[in-house]
N, C-alpha and C positions, 0 to 999 in steps of 0.2 A: 220622383220619390226621394225623400231625404235619406242621406247616407249616415246621418248622425242622430243618435237618440240620447235623451237625457232621462235618467232613471232616479227614483227616490225610494229609499228604504222605508220600512214600516216600524210599527211599535216593537220595542225590544232592543232597538239600537240607541236608545237614549242613555245619557250618563250625566252626572253632575258637572256643571260648567262647560258643557259641550258648546262648541262654536266660539269659545272665548277669544281666540286670536283674530277672529273676523271683526271684533269690536273696533278695530282701527279704521273701519269703513263706516261712514255716516249712513249709507243706505242700509247696512245691516242693523245698525243701532235704531234706525227709524222703525224697522219691522219689530224689533224687540220691544221698543217703547210702546208701540201700539198694543202689543199683546199684554204687557204688564199693566197698562192702563185699563184694558178690558177685563183682565183676570189677574189681579195683583198677587194672588197666592202662587201663581206660576213662577214669579221671580224668586220666591222663597224656596220652591221646589228645585229650581235650577241651581241654587246655592247650597242645596243639601239640607235645608231646614225643614223641608217636608219630603215625603216619599215621592221621588221623581218617577218611580215605576207605576204609581197609581194612574189609572187611565185618564182621569180628569186633568192631570198635569202633563203626562207623557205625550198625549196626542197634540195639544196646542204647542208645546215646546218643540216637538219635532217639526211640526208644520212651520213654525216661525223660523227655526234654524235653517230649514231647507229653502224657504222662500227668501230669507235674508241672503243666503249664499248665492241663490239665483240672481237676485237683484245686484249683488256685487259683480258677478260675472257679466251681466248685461251692461253694467257701467264701464267695464274695462274692455270688452270685446264686441265685435259686430256679430251678435248672436242672431242667426236667422235660419229659416228653413230646417227645422229639426222635428223629429218624432219625440214623443214623450210617453212615459208610463211610470207608475208607482206601485210598489208592493203594499197591498192592504191600506193602511193609513196613508202611505206614500202616494196613493192615487189622488188624494186631495191636494197635494203639492203639484201633481201633474195637471190637475184642473186649473190651478193658478198659473202654471207655466204655459198653458194653452189658452189663457184668457177666458176661461169659462166664467170666472168671477174675478173681481178686483181684490186687493189685499184686505180691505175692511170687511167685505162680504165673506171672504175666505176665513178670516179669523172668527167671525161670528158663527159660521157654519161649523168650524172645528170645535168651538166652544159648546155648541148645542150637541154635536155628535158625541163628544167626550163625556158630557154630563149625562146624556140618556144611557150611554153604555155603562158608565160608572155606577149608575143606579141599579143595574142588574145584579142580583145576588145569585151566586152559583157555587156549588162545591165540586164542579168539574175540574179535572186536571188536564193540561195540554202537554203532549209530548211530541218530539220529533222522532219519527221512525226511519231508520236507515237500513237499507238492504232489501226491502220488499218492494215489488212492483205494485202499481195501482191495482191491477187485477188480483194479485195475491192478497194484498191488504183488504180489498173489498170482500173477498171470500172469507177471510178471517173475521172481519167485522160482522158480516152477515151471520156467521155461525154464532158469534158472541151474542148478537141481538136476539137470536132465537132461544138463548139460554138465560140471559140476564134480565132482571126487571128494568134496570136503567139502560138507556140507549148509549151505544158507543158510536161516535160520529167522526168521519173523516172530514177535515176542514180545508186543508190546502194541498195543492199538487205542485210542490216547488220544483222537484226534479224527478227523473224517472224512478229513482229509488230513495227519494227524500220526501216524505209525506208527513202531514200533521194529523194527529188523532186526539180525540177528547173523550174522557170517560169519568164517571163518578169515582171519587177517592175510595169509596167502600169496595169498589171492584178492582182496585189496583193490582192485587196479587194475581188474580185469575187472568186479567188482561195482559199484564207483562209476561206471565208464563206462556200464554198462548202465542203472543208475538214472537217470543224467543224460539218456541218450538216450530213456528212457521218459517224461521230462518232470518229473523231480524238481526242485523249485525250490531246495532247500537240503538238505544232508546234514551233520548236526551230531554232534559227539562227545557222549557221555553219561558223567558221572562215576560210573561203577559199575565194580566189579572183576571182572565176569563176565557171561556171557549169561543173565541172570536170566529166569525163566519159560520155560525151554526144557528139553528132555529131557537136556541136559548135566548137569542136577541130579537125574537120576532116582534114583541110589543115595542121594544126600543126602536126597531126599524120603522114601525108604523108611525110612531111619534116623530121620528126624524123626517120621514117622507112628507108628513103634513107641514113641517117647518120649511123644508126645501122647496116645496111647491109654491111657497110665498116669496121666494128669493129671486133676485134678478140674475138669471143664468143665460149665458150666450153659447152659441155653437163654438166648438174649439177652433182657434185660429191656426193651430198646428195639428199634426197627425197624432191623435190621441188613441192609445190602446187601453183596453179595459180588462180588469181582473175577471169580471163576470163571464165574458165570452172568450177571452184570450185573443180577441181580434180587434181590428181598428174600429173606432167609433163610426157608426153608420146610421146617424140620425135617430138614435134611440132617445127616449125621454129620459133625461139625466136624473130627474127626481126618482123615477122608477129604478134606474140603474143604481143609484146610491142606496136605495132601500134594499134591493136584491143583493148588492155587494156585501151588506152587513150580515146577511144570513146564508151566504153561499160561499163555497170553497173558491179560493184564489187559483186561477188557472195560469200560474206563472210560467211554467214550462211552455205551454202552448203560446202564451203571449210573446215570449222572447223569440220562439221559433217563427211566429207570424211576422215579427219585425224584421228578422233576418231574411225571410222569404220575400218581404217587400223591399229589400235592398239596403237595410241598415248594416253598416260595416263597423261603425265605431259607437261604443256605448260609454256614456259619461255618467258616473254615479255622483250625486251631490248629497252630502249628509254627514252624519257623525261617525259612521263605521262603514267599511266596505263589505256590507252584507250581501247586497244583490249582485255586486261585481263577482263575488266568489261563485254565486249560483250561475251567472251567465257563463263563466269560464267552464263550468261542468256541462253546460248545455251545448256550447260550441266553442272549441279552443282556437278557432281560426279568426274570430273577430277581435278587433282592437278594443281594449278596455282601459278607461281612465277613471281614477277615483279622486274626488276632490273632498278631502276631509279637513285640510288645514290650508292656511294662506300660502304656504310654500308649494302647495299642489297646483296653484293657479297657473304657473308657467307651463304646465303640461298642455294647456289649451291653445298655446301659440301655433301648434301644428293643426289645429282644427278651425279656429276663427282668427281673423285679423284683429290686431289691437286698434282701439279707437284713437 
């Protein structure tokens, strides 16, 4: 069992000109060029000329940045025998890292996913709730759903007391008041453009599954862990997994705990911000965590893999 895991963050970690210092590597530039050729508007979004937070730009840009950094690392180090996982959108970088699809297919997959999700219109607001356990928040949401016309939805289970909740803007005052009365310590905004991982995206998920079913997907070459189950891939139909992941809560806490139970001792986050690294620290402070956000971070990998 691998003792090293590569992690990828999800949507919300994007920012203008992210990954700029990796442009000194041809392998990184090749990934970017393929994206810009496929989706020219993403180059404008990366430069700040379009809204980089819009789903149809954020998702492909994050995927290309993460795939590009991975390709740089594989060109410098003898990268082998690792586990892999990604948070939400980051799971699609994990598919690439475990050879479920090649780069060209991955870019087209992300293009389709980002576009069908961006087409969903919603007035739901997404908040991070700190200080309530899963059971406590579930009780509060159940009570709210018995009173409100619009449904309140829990979407992600990040940490024991860090969960994501989604609700209609019209219900803002009553939901926030009820969360605070239940003991929520903080309620924070999340920089996403919709209530991801909820049934609001059911039709988009159906369209996406139909597309995925026509793509060449392979069984993972590395140990892949899934948001949907929080467990290691076990011969599930990946087209079904990708469909269900779009409308189901991310089981991140369970996923990280599963990797640790399976022997992972070192977690390496590749991306634009150390988002998932911070969550891993809160789940288990005994594991080794390395973040690769900039070129200067690459030297940290010398303790993990040999240079080529």
